[in-house]
N, C-alpha and C positions, 0 to 999 in steps of 0.2 A: 855704151854698150845696147843691144837690142836683142831683145827676147822675142820669140815667137812661137806660140800654141797652134799645133794643128786642132782640126774639128772643134774651133771653138764656139760654135753655137750650138754643138752637141751639149747633155747635160752636166759629164765633168767637165769636159771645155770652159764651158759657161763661166763653172764656179770656179775654175783655175783662174781666168781673167779677172771676175771680179774681186778675187784674193789678191792678185798681183796689183791691181789698181788701187788698192788701197796704200802702198807704197812705193810705186816705180809708176813715173808722168807716164801719161798717155803714149806723149812719142817716143818712150822706149819700147812700146809695145807693139807686137804686129800680131796679127792673126792670118791662117791659112783655112780657108773654105771654100767649100765646092760651090755654095751659092750666098756670093758677095750680099746681096739683096738683105738676105738674113739677119746681116751683123751692120745693117745700117745704124741701129743703133749704139754699135761701138765706134765707130767711124765719126758720129756725130759728139762722142765725147773726144776723140783726138785720137783713136787708136788705128794704126794702119793696117786697114784692110787688103788683104790681097787676094785673089783667086789660086785656090791650089787643091787639083784632082788629082786622088792618088793614083786613077786610071789612066792620068795622061801626064806623063813626067814633064813634058815641056811647060809646064803651069808650075811645077814644083821649082824650076831652076828658075822662073822671075820671082816665086813667091819667097825663096829661101836666098835669096841674095842680100847682101848686107848685114846676115844676120851671125850674132855673139851666139847665142844659146837656144837651143830647140827644143820642146815638149811634142815627140810624138804621141800620141793618143791613139790607142791600136782601136783602129777600125771594125766595123760590125760586117756579117756576112760569113759563109761557110771556111772552112780554113785554107783551100787552096787559092780563094780570090785574099784574104787576110793576108796570107805570105805573098804573094803579087805585089800586092799595095805597101805594103809595111817595106818589100826591098827596095821597091821605085822611090818611096820617102827616103829610106836611109842612102841611097844612091846619090838622089839629086843634093843629100847635105854634104856630100865628100864635095860634088861637084861645085858645092856654094862656098865651099871651102866653111861650113859651120866648126865655131870652136868648141861645142860642149853639147850632147846629144842624152835628154832624157827620156824614158822611153816605159810607159804605163806597161808594164808584164805581167804577169801571172804568178799566184802561189807558187814558192819552190820552182818556179818554170823549169833549171834544166833537168831537173827529177824527174814530173812528175808526171802521172800518168793519166792525168786529166784528158779527155778527148779534146778538149779547148787548150791543150796546152801548146801542140805542134806549130801554130804561128808565133807563140812567144819566143818558142826554144829557134826557132829558124828568125825572127827580128835579132835575138839578142847576138846569135854569132855571127850576124849582118853587120850590127853595128861593133863587135868584139874585132872583125876583122877590117874594120876601117883605120883603127888606130885609134881616131877621134877620143878624147877622154867622155868619158858616159855615166850616166846612174841610171841604174835598171829598178825601176820602184814598182814592186810584186805584190801589188793589189791583191788581197784574199778576197771579201766579198763585200759587195755595196749593201747595206741593211735594206735600200731601197729596194733592192731585187726582191724581197720578199711583200712588197705592197699588194699582189694579188691576195697572197694567203692570209694579209691581216685585213681586206677587202671581205673575205670571203668568212671568218672569224665575226668582222662585226654585222656580218647577216645572219649569222647563226650557224655557220658550219663550223666542225672539228677542225684541227690544225692537221691536214693530211701529208704524211711525210713517207718517203720510202728511203729514208736517208739512216734510219735504224739509230746507233748509237754516235755515229759519224759527230767531229767536232767542227765547227765554223769560227773563223775570227772577222766577224761581224764589225763594221764600223760605217759612219756615216759619209756619204759621199763628199758632204765638204771638207770633212777631216781629212780624206784621202786630198781633194785639190788642195787644201792648205798644205800637207805634207808636199806636193809636189812647185806649189810655190816658192817653199822654203828651200827645195835643193836649185829651184832656177835663180833665186837671187842670194843666195847665201854661198858662202868662199866654203872650200874641205870638200865638197862632193864628186871628184873627178875620180871615176875608174871606182865608183860604191855599187854594192847590192842594198838594196834595203829592202826586207822583207815587213810590207805593211799588214800587221795581222793586230785584230783587234783582242778581247778576252775568249778564249775558246769556250763555245758552249755547244750542247746539243740542242736538237730540236725541242727536246722536252723542257729544256731550262731556256730558251727562246720564248717558248711559248707561256712559259709560267712567268716570266717578265712580262710579256703582254697582260695576260691575264690581271697583274698586280695595277700595269696602266689604267685597265679598262674594268677593273673593279668588279670582275666577275673569272670565274674559271673556266680556264678554257682546255679543253681536250681534245687529245693530241691520238689523231689515227694513225698506227703503223700499218703500211700496207706493202704488198712486195712489187714489182715494175710494174707489171701486168696492170694490177689493181689503180695504180697511180697513174698510168696511162689512160685507163677508163676513167677516172675522175674528170683528166685533165680534158678530155674530149666532151665529157658531160656538161663540165662547164663552159663549153666553148672556144677551147684554146684551139686555135688552128693545126692541121695536121702535122703541117710539118716543124711546127713549132714544138709538139710532146716529146720527139725523140729527143731534142737537145734538151727539156727540162728532166727528162727522165735520168738522161747521161748523167746531168748534175748531182741531182740525186744520189747516184750507185754513185758516181766520182768520192762526194760525201763519205756516204757511207762505208769507203775503201779509204777513207782518211786522207785523201790528197790535197784537203785544208788545214789540216792538224799542225799547223806551222806557228811554234810560238818565239816571240820574238818582242822586244821595248823597241822596236827601230822607230816607230810612229810617236812614242814620247819625245824619244833622243830630235827627230826632227820639230816637232812641235812645240818642246820646251816644257810641256803641260800632259796631263794625265789626259787619255781620250773617255769621251761622255759616258757615263754609267749607261749601261742598256737599257736600263727603264728611262732614263732621260734623252736618250737617242729615240728609243722606241715613242714616246711623248712626242718627240717630233715629228717621226712620219707620219703618226697615227692623226695628229693634228693636220696634217695637208691632205688627207684623204676623207676626215669623217664631215 
């Protein structure tokens, strides 16, 4: 059996491959990357490194040849770009006769009103249409996404948020990677949907947990969307990114990430790290 991971030089993809290498022989693993030079370290360890560009379907045909199980990691970009790229990947998987598709989707993707949801909805539909056995890994939110806010707190700023009392199921990227690896290597995951969500917490609760890790009180500054945008602009966030971050806060406020599930524990065979331990890990990498 040969397993392929797309986007394997990205943050999540790299963690998935490292996790797989602990239990799967390197010659049974392949990666599809836009820049193979960035994956030379994996090639040196015996992983099959292949050129695969979601914008160049002909490269995907070669990259996916001979692959039994594939993890399609969602790409970056605007919604239109992501829908096109993901569709190219799914169609290439069909042409290559891949036997199983796992896909990193979004929380409650089929019903979600989050502005980031349309590419995931379109990709899930495209995969369902193929008839190929699948698993949708509906990742809630990476704790690492809060790195800039944590850095702000370390510098003495309050925890600024426009998310109100909305809750998020944060977990470490490594835990999402381990869940993906479990699906790729385990049995009985055909035609499944996993809502991968940590314990639901508000911004207040996350800031409180961070305060315990740092040994100081973290004040929370609740603001509206306009004020949040101003804060982002003042700390140097690029103009084109600001509406995205404001939209995420709005989505959290509206409950789009409030998905309760124990699917993580099912896949990992253990509980997630408690939030204070997870935060300690993130803090240790940035301080």
